[in-house]
C-alpha positions as CSV (number, residue, x, y, z in Angstrom):
1,M,79.9,119.5,108.2
2,I,76.5,117.9,107.6
3,E,75.6,114.8,109.6
4,H,73.7,112.4,107.4
5,Q,71.5,109.7,108.9
6,V,72.0,106.4,107.0
7,R,69.7,103.4,107.4
8,T,68.1,100.6,105.4
9,H,65.1,101.4,103.2
10,K,62.7,98.8,101.8
11,S,62.5,98.7,98.0
12,A,58.9,99.9,98.2
13,E,59.8,103.0,100.1
14,D,60.0,106.4,98.5
15,F,63.8,106.9,98.7
16,P,65.0,109.4,96.0
17,I,68.5,109.0,94.7
18,E,69.5,112.4,96.1
19,E,69.1,110.9,99.6
20,H,71.4,107.9,99.0
21,L,74.8,108.1,100.8
22,A,76.6,107.2,97.6
23,Y,75.0,110.3,95.9
24,K,76.0,112.5,98.8
25,V,79.5,111.2,98.6
26,A,79.5,111.9,94.9
27,Q,78.3,115.5,95.5
28,V,81.3,116.0,97.8
29,A,83.6,114.7,95.2
30,A,82.2,116.9,92.5
31,D,82.3,120.1,94.6
32,P,84.9,122.4,92.9
33,V,85.9,123.9,96.2
34,E,89.6,124.9,96.5
35,V,91.9,122.7,98.7
36,P,93.1,124.5,101.9
37,E,96.8,125.2,102.1
38,D,97.4,123.0,105.2
39,T,95.7,120.1,103.4
40,K,98.0,120.6,100.4
41,E,101.1,120.5,102.6
42,M,99.9,117.4,104.4
43,I,99.2,115.7,101.1
44,I,102.8,116.3,100.1
45,N,104.0,114.8,103.4
46,R,101.9,111.7,102.8
47,I,103.2,111.2,99.3
48,I,106.7,111.3,100.7
49,D,105.7,109.0,103.5
50,N,104.2,106.5,101.0
51,A,107.3,106.5,98.9
52,S,109.4,105.9,102.0
53,V,107.7,102.7,102.9
54,A,107.2,101.6,99.3
55,V,110.9,101.7,98.4
56,A,111.8,99.8,101.6
57,S,109.5,97.0,100.5
58,V,110.2,96.8,96.7
59,V,112.4,93.8,97.0
60,R,110.3,91.9,99.4
61,R,108.5,88.8,98.0
62,P,104.8,90.0,98.1
63,V,105.7,93.3,96.5
64,T,108.0,91.6,93.9
65,S,105.1,89.4,92.9
66,A,102.7,92.3,92.5
67,R,105.4,94.2,90.5
68,V,106.0,91.3,88.2
69,M,102.2,91.1,87.6
70,A,102.1,94.8,86.7
71,Q,105.1,94.5,84.4
72,A,103.2,91.8,82.5
73,H,100.8,94.6,81.5
74,P,103.0,97.3,79.8
75,V,101.4,99.9,77.7
76,S,102.0,99.7,73.9
77,A,104.8,101.6,72.2
78,D,102.3,104.1,70.7
79,E,100.7,104.8,74.1
80,A,104.2,105.2,75.7
81,A,104.9,107.9,73.2
82,G,101.9,109.9,74.6
83,T,100.7,110.2,78.1
84,K,99.3,106.7,78.6
85,G,100.4,104.3,81.3
86,S,101.5,104.6,84.9
87,T,104.8,104.0,86.7
88,V,105.6,101.2,89.2
89,F,107.8,101.9,92.2
90,G,111.4,100.9,91.8
91,V,111.5,100.3,88.1
92,D,111.4,102.1,84.7
93,G,108.6,101.8,82.2
94,R,104.9,102.5,81.9
95,Y,102.2,100.0,82.7
96,S,98.5,99.6,82.8
97,A,97.1,102.0,85.5
98,E,95.1,99.4,87.4
99,W,98.0,97.0,87.6
100,A,100.4,99.8,88.6
101,A,97.9,100.7,91.3
102,L,98.0,97.1,92.6
103,A,101.8,96.9,92.6
104,N,102.3,100.3,94.2
105,G,99.4,99.8,96.7
106,T,101.0,96.5,97.8
107,A,104.4,98.2,98.2
108,V,102.9,101.0,100.3
109,R,101.0,98.6,102.6
110,E,103.5,95.8,102.9
111,L,105.4,97.1,106.0
112,D,102.4,98.5,107.8
113,Y,104.4,101.7,108.1
114,H,102.3,104.5,106.7
115,D,99.4,106.7,107.9
116,T,96.4,105.7,109.9
117,F,93.0,107.0,111.1
118,L,91.0,105.3,113.9
119,A,87.5,106.0,114.9
120,A,84.4,103.8,114.7
121,E,86.4,101.9,112.1
122,Y,90.2,101.9,111.4
123,S,92.0,102.7,108.2
124,H,95.1,103.6,106.4
125,P,93.9,106.5,104.3
126,G,97.3,106.7,102.5
127,D,96.0,103.7,100.6
128,N,94.1,106.2,98.5
129,I,97.2,107.7,97.0
130,P,98.7,104.9,94.8
131,P,95.5,104.3,92.6
132,M,95.0,108.1,92.2
133,I,98.6,108.7,91.2
134,A,98.3,105.8,88.7
135,V,95.2,107.2,87.1
136,A,96.6,110.8,87.1
137,Q,99.8,109.6,85.4
138,H,97.8,107.6,82.8
139,K,95.5,110.5,82.0
140,G,98.4,113.1,81.9
141,L,97.0,115.1,84.8
142,D,99.0,117.7,86.8
143,G,99.9,118.0,90.4
144,K,97.2,120.4,91.3
145,T,94.6,118.1,90.0
146,L,96.1,115.2,91.9
147,I,96.0,117.2,95.1
148,R,92.3,117.7,94.6
149,G,91.7,114.0,94.1
150,I,93.7,113.0,97.2
151,A,91.9,115.6,99.3
152,T,88.6,114.0,98.3
153,G,89.8,110.4,98.9
154,Y,90.9,111.2,102.5
155,E,87.8,113.2,103.1
156,I,85.5,110.4,102.2
157,Q,87.4,107.6,103.8
158,V,88.0,109.4,107.1
159,N,84.3,110.4,107.4
160,L,83.1,106.9,106.6
161,V,85.5,105.6,109.3
162,K,84.0,108.1,111.7
163,G,80.4,107.0,111.0
164,I,80.4,103.3,110.2
165,S,82.1,100.4,112.0
166,L,82.9,97.5,109.8
167,H,85.1,95.4,112.1
168,E,82.2,95.0,114.5
169,F,80.6,92.8,111.9
170,K,83.9,91.2,110.7
171,I,84.0,93.2,107.5
172,D,87.5,94.4,106.4
173,H,88.2,98.1,106.5
174,V,88.9,98.3,102.8
175,A,85.2,98.5,102.2
176,H,85.5,102.2,103.0
177,L,88.6,102.5,100.7
178,G,86.9,101.4,97.5
179,P,84.3,104.2,97.6
180,S,86.9,106.8,98.7
181,V,89.2,106.0,95.8
182,A,86.4,106.1,93.3
183,A,85.3,109.5,94.7
184,G,88.8,110.8,94.5
185,I,89.3,109.7,90.9
186,G,85.9,111.3,90.1
187,T,87.2,114.6,91.5
188,M,90.4,114.3,89.4
189,L,88.6,113.6,86.2
190,N,86.0,116.3,86.8
191,L,83.2,113.7,86.5
192,D,79.5,114.6,87.1
193,V,77.7,113.6,90.2
194,D,75.7,110.8,88.6
195,T,78.8,109.1,87.2
196,I,80.6,109.3,90.5
197,Y,77.6,107.9,92.2
198,Q,77.6,104.8,90.1
199,A,81.4,104.4,90.5
200,V,81.1,104.7,94.3
201,G,78.4,102.0,94.4
202,Q,80.3,99.6,92.2
203,A,83.5,100.2,94.2
204,L,81.8,99.4,97.5
205,H,80.1,96.3,96.0
206,T,83.3,94.8,94.7
207,T,85.5,95.6,97.8
208,T,83.4,94.3,100.7
209,A,85.1,91.3,102.2
210,T,85.5,89.6,105.6
211,R,88.3,90.7,107.9
212,Q,89.8,87.2,108.1
213,S,92.8,88.8,106.3
214,R,93.7,90.3,109.7
215,K,92.8,87.3,111.9
216,G,94.7,84.1,112.9
217,L,97.7,83.3,110.7
218,I,97.9,86.6,108.8
219,S,99.3,86.3,105.2
220,S,100.6,88.6,102.5
221,W,97.0,89.3,101.5
222,K,97.0,92.0,104.3
223,A,99.2,94.1,102.0
224,Y,97.3,93.1,98.8
225,A,93.8,93.8,100.2
226,P,93.9,97.7,100.0
227,A,95.8,97.5,96.7
228,F,93.1,95.3,95.3
229,A,90.5,97.7,96.5
230,G,92.3,100.5,94.6
231,K,92.4,98.4,91.5
232,M,88.7,97.6,91.7
233,A,87.9,101.3,92.2
234,I,89.8,102.3,89.0
235,E,87.8,99.7,87.1
236,A,84.6,100.8,88.7
237,V,85.2,104.4,87.5
238,D,86.0,103.2,84.1
239,R,82.8,101.2,83.8
240,A,80.7,104.1,85.2
241,M,82.2,106.5,82.7
242,R,81.0,104.1,79.9
243,G,77.5,104.3,81.3
244,E,77.4,101.2,83.4
245,G,75.5,101.3,86.7
246,A,75.8,99.9,90.2
247,P,73.6,98.1,92.7
248,A,71.5,100.8,94.4
249,P,71.0,102.0,97.0
250,I,74.3,100.2,97.9
251,W,74.4,101.0,101.6
252,E,70.7,101.5,102.3
253,G,69.1,98.9,100.1
254,E,66.8,96.2,101.5
255,D,69.5,93.6,100.6
256,G,72.3,96.2,100.9
257,V,75.5,96.5,103.0
258,I,73.9,97.8,106.2
259,A,71.0,95.3,106.2
260,W,73.1,92.1,105.6
261,M,76.8,92.9,106.0
262,L,76.7,95.3,109.0
263,H,74.3,95.4,112.0
264,S,70.9,94.9,110.5
265,P,68.0,96.8,108.9
266,D,67.4,98.3,112.3
267,R,70.7,100.3,112.7
268,T,71.0,103.9,111.7
269,Y,74.5,105.3,111.1
270,T,75.6,108.9,111.2
271,V,78.1,109.9,108.6
272,P,79.5,113.4,108.5
273,L,80.4,115.0,105.2
274,P,81.4,118.5,104.2
275,E,78.7,120.9,103.1
276,P,78.9,122.5,99.7
277,G,81.8,124.9,99.5
278,E,83.4,123.5,102.6
279,G,87.2,122.8,102.4
280,K,88.4,119.2,102.6
281,R,90.5,119.0,105.7
282,A,90.1,115.4,106.9
283,I,93.7,114.5,106.1
284,L,94.7,116.7,109.0
285,D,92.9,114.3,111.4
286,T,95.2,111.5,110.3
287,Y,98.6,110.5,111.7
288,T,101.6,108.6,110.4
289,K,103.9,106.0,112.0
290,E,107.4,106.3,113.4
291,H,107.5,102.6,113.9
292,S,106.7,99.8,111.4
293,A,103.9,98.2,113.4
294,E,100.2,98.2,113.8
295,Y,99.1,101.7,114.9
296,Q,97.9,100.7,118.4
297,S,101.5,99.5,118.9
298,Q,103.0,103.0,118.3
299,A,102.4,104.4,121.8
300,P,103.3,101.1,123.6
301,I,106.6,101.0,121.7
302,D,107.4,104.5,123.0
303,L,106.2,103.5,126.5
304,A,108.4,100.3,126.5
305,R,111.4,102.4,125.6
306,R,110.7,104.7,128.5
307,M,110.0,101.9,131.0
308,R,113.2,100.0,129.9
309,Q,115.2,103.0,131.2
310,T,113.2,103.1,134.4
311,I,113.8,99.5,135.1
312,A,117.6,99.9,134.4
313,D,117.7,102.9,136.8
314,S,115.9,100.9,139.5
315,G,118.7,98.3,139.5
316,K,116.4,95.5,138.3
317,S,116.6,93.6,135.0
318,L,114.0,92.2,132.6
319,A,114.8,88.7,134.0
320,D,113.2,89.9,137.2
321,I,109.8,90.4,135.6
322,E,107.1,88.0,136.6
323,S,104.3,89.4,134.5
324,I,103.2,92.4,132.4
325,V,99.6,93.5,131.9
326,L,98.7,96.1,129.3
327,H,95.5,97.9,130.2
328,T,94.1,99.2,126.9
329,S,91.2,99.7,124.6
330,H,88.7,97.2,123.3
331,H,90.2,97.3,119.9
332,T,93.8,96.8,121.0
333,H,92.8,94.0,123.4
334,Y,90.7,92.1,120.9
335,V,92.6,92.7,117.7
336,I,96.3,92.7,118.6
337,G,96.1,91.6,122.2
338,T,95.4,88.4,124.1
339,G,91.6,89.1,123.7
340,A,91.9,88.0,120.1
341,N,92.5,84.4,121.3
342,D,94.9,83.8,118.5
343,P,97.7,81.4,119.6
344,Q,99.6,82.5,116.5
345,K,100.2,85.8,118.3
346,M,102.4,84.0,120.8
347,D,104.2,81.8,118.2
348,P,107.9,82.5,117.5
349,T,107.5,80.9,114.1
350,A,104.6,83.2,113.1
351,S,104.7,85.3,110.0
352,R,105.8,88.9,110.0
353,E,102.2,90.0,109.4
354,T,101.1,88.0,112.5
355,L,103.9,89.4,114.7
356,D,102.9,92.9,113.5
357,H,99.5,92.2,115.0
358,S,100.8,90.9,118.4
359,I,101.2,93.7,120.9
360,M,102.7,91.1,123.3
361,Y,105.6,90.4,120.9
362,I,106.1,94.0,120.1
363,F,106.1,95.3,123.7
364,A,108.6,92.5,124.6
365,V,111.1,93.4,121.8
366,A,110.8,97.1,122.4
367,L,111.4,96.6,126.1
368,E,114.5,94.5,125.4
369,D,116.0,96.6,122.6
370,G,114.8,100.1,123.4
371,S,114.2,100.6,119.7
372,W,112.1,99.2,116.8
373,H,113.4,98.3,113.3
374,Y,111.2,97.5,110.3
375,V,113.3,94.5,109.4
376,D,115.4,93.4,112.3
377,S,112.6,93.5,114.9
378,Y,110.7,90.9,112.9
379,A,113.5,88.7,111.8
380,P,112.9,84.9,112.6
381,E,116.1,84.7,114.6
382,R,114.9,87.8,116.6
383,A,111.5,86.3,117.3
384,S,112.9,83.0,118.4
385,R,115.4,84.2,121.1
386,P,114.7,82.2,124.2
387,E,114.8,85.2,126.5
388,T,112.4,87.1,124.2
389,V,110.0,84.2,124.0
390,E,110.0,83.9,127.8
391,L,109.3,87.6,128.3
392,W,106.8,87.7,125.5
393,H,104.8,84.9,127.1
394,K,104.6,86.9,130.4
395,I,102.6,89.7,128.7
396,S,98.8,89.9,128.5
397,T,96.3,92.5,127.7
398,T,93.0,93.5,129.3
399,E,90.3,95.9,128.2
400,D,90.0,99.1,130.3
401,P,86.7,100.9,129.7
402,E,88.4,104.3,130.1
403,W,90.9,103.5,127.4
404,T,88.0,102.3,125.2
405,R,86.1,105.5,125.8
406,R,89.2,107.6,124.9
407,Y,89.8,105.5,121.8
408,H,86.3,106.5,120.5
409,S,86.3,110.1,121.8
410,T,85.6,112.8,119.2
411,D,87.7,115.3,121.1
412,P,91.2,115.2,119.6
413,N,92.7,116.3,122.9
414,E,91.3,113.3,124.6
415,K,91.4,110.6,121.9
416,A,94.0,108.0,122.7
417,F,95.4,104.8,121.3
418,G,97.8,103.9,124.1
419,A,97.9,101.8,127.2
420,K,98.9,101.5,130.9
421,A,101.6,98.9,131.6
422,V,101.7,97.2,135.0
423,I,104.9,95.3,135.4
424,T,105.1,92.9,138.4
425,F,108.5,91.7,139.5
426,N,109.4,88.4,141.2
427,D,109.8,90.2,144.5
428,G,106.2,91.4,144.4
429,T,107.0,95.0,143.6
430,T,105.3,96.7,140.6
431,L,106.1,99.4,138.1
432,E,103.3,101.3,136.4
433,D,103.5,103.8,133.5
434,E,101.2,104.8,130.7
435,L,101.3,106.7,127.4
436,A,98.1,107.8,125.6
437,I,99.5,108.8,122.2
438,A,102.7,108.1,120.3
439,D,105.5,110.5,120.3
440,A,105.1,111.1,116.6
441,H,101.3,111.9,116.8
442,P,100.3,115.5,116.0
443,L,99.7,116.0,119.8
444,G,102.6,113.8,120.9
445,A,106.1,114.6,122.3
446,R,107.7,114.8,118.9
447,P,105.0,115.5,116.2
448,F,106.1,114.5,112.7
449,K,106.8,117.5,110.5
450,R,108.1,117.8,106.9
451,E,111.7,117.2,107.9
452,D,110.7,114.0,109.7
453,Y,108.9,112.7,106.6
454,I,112.0,113.5,104.5
455,N,114.3,111.8,107.1
456,K,112.1,108.8,107.1
457,F,112.3,108.6,103.4
458,R,116.1,108.9,103.4
459,M,116.5,106.4,106.1
460,L,114.4,103.8,104.3
461,A,115.8,104.6,100.9
462,D,119.4,104.3,102.1
463,G,121.3,101.6,100.2
464,L,118.3,101.1,97.8
465,V,118.0,104.5,96.1
466,S,120.9,106.6,95.0
467,P,121.4,110.0,96.8
468,E,120.8,111.8,93.5
469,E,117.5,109.9,92.9
470,Q,116.4,110.7,96.5
471,D,117.1,114.4,96.0
472,R,115.2,114.4,92.7
473,F,112.1,112.8,94.2
474,I,112.0,115.0,97.2
475,A,112.2,118.1,95.1
476,A,109.4,116.8,92.8
477,A,107.2,116.0,95.7
478,E,107.7,119.3,97.4
479,N,106.9,121.0,94.1
480,L,103.7,119.0,93.6
481,E,101.3,121.8,93.0
482,N,103.4,123.0,90.1
483,L,104.3,119.5,88.8
484,T,103.1,118.8,85.2
485,D,104.8,115.4,84.8
486,L,103.6,113.1,87.6
487,T,105.9,110.3,86.6
488,E,108.4,112.3,88.6
489,L,106.7,110.9,91.7
490,N,108.1,107.4,90.9
491,V,111.3,106.4,92.7
492,R,113.8,104.1,91.0
493,L,115.9,101.7,92.9
494,T,119.5,101.0,91.9
495,D,120.1,98.0,89.7
496,E,122.1,96.4,92.6
497,A,119.1,96.7,95.0
498,L,116.6,95.4,92.4
499,A,118.9,92.4,91.8
500,T,118.3,91.3,95.4
501,A,114.5,90.8,94.8
502,P,113.5,87.1,95.0
503,A,112.6,85.1,91.9
504,T,108.9,84.6,91.7
505,P,107.2,81.4,90.4
506,E,105.5,81.7,87.1
507,G,101.8,82.7,87.2
508,I,99.1,83.3,84.6
509,F,100.5,86.6,83.3
């Protein structure tokens, strides 16, 4: 890896294009290096993982709205006879690639249930996959080419996440996704460095927004934001291929992203990128979710399940609890904990998206139920149970410098996203336990393997997708490198399942 120093440059400075971060990203994307075998295998896992959470969300309202918008942009009959158009999760037909990417990206993101990578910034790098599949389907590309594109997307996003914090300055993490999708599409289409450079710049410029989408009363835009970034990246590549340029230098310019949207012109960032000929392996640093909740909740859910049993064995009950304090990282405390100072995180009538970002609610329910369910655990009647509300409101978080240090550690054996729970009972006795990483993490008690991804797909597809369709999709995904028709990566729901989708009000399209 090469560590690139990235800082603001005044317009009058001699700053050749070859030194721009966007150009270095483009060089990585254009590198014809072969994809390592373990990277290929993990890409297949994540395609299965994305499909799992997408089919489970197809009939939810936000995803239904996105799908209806995509279906308003079908390809023409002549195009359908060729290779034009892209598929939309759950249904038949071929649709405009950028709208298919929006629909599928929203479906993948809706349940907050797919892969994650956390470092200086946080991310869901699986968000790269829907727009790349859409473009690959539209262009008639094969599975091997798709693998190369996805490897690039993960490589760029993960390394931007390692080097540049966005949330520190209240910028949404999809600002790293737009450039990574543009770079991955550039890889798939075998574009030259200059074209990819312009596409990356445009994609960043059009996908930089505030992180209010994840603050306060969180709405369905949380699911749409990365899908919109993928759509914008597709359009950016299209424009760049036609010779249209981007603001430059986009990160380092005097009025660029670093100078005015991040720290200031005084900050220098270090972004690692592969050297020429180096295999793209960043996807192997990422991890998926066993539970449908924000990633910093994964280990606490597993911890709550364990402590529930300890409490039962001690002869005490949850009604005996006076308080629970979760000692955790800066990010967990300030984003999904009481450090956020969001009263909505303690509100039984809050949206699913808000409850998903409340570690207090999540820990309470996991402690009561000893399990977590992507629908039942968020149901309004579940959130409003009096005993749950009482326990929930006894929970608080506090930042522990050691957990913050481990969160930011570059040593994978030390990096942690968990917490220590201190439960105080009414009689003054306490119970303490901690868990650094989730059970499903690559270094956890039960690391996810191919069979776990397949089981997750079958569990979430049950009752929505016929067994025959499940088998067909899994076979296609596992044969990705030899796949010539990428529409096989779509998963169709049964007519009965689709009929349960809510009616959507009429829009523009």
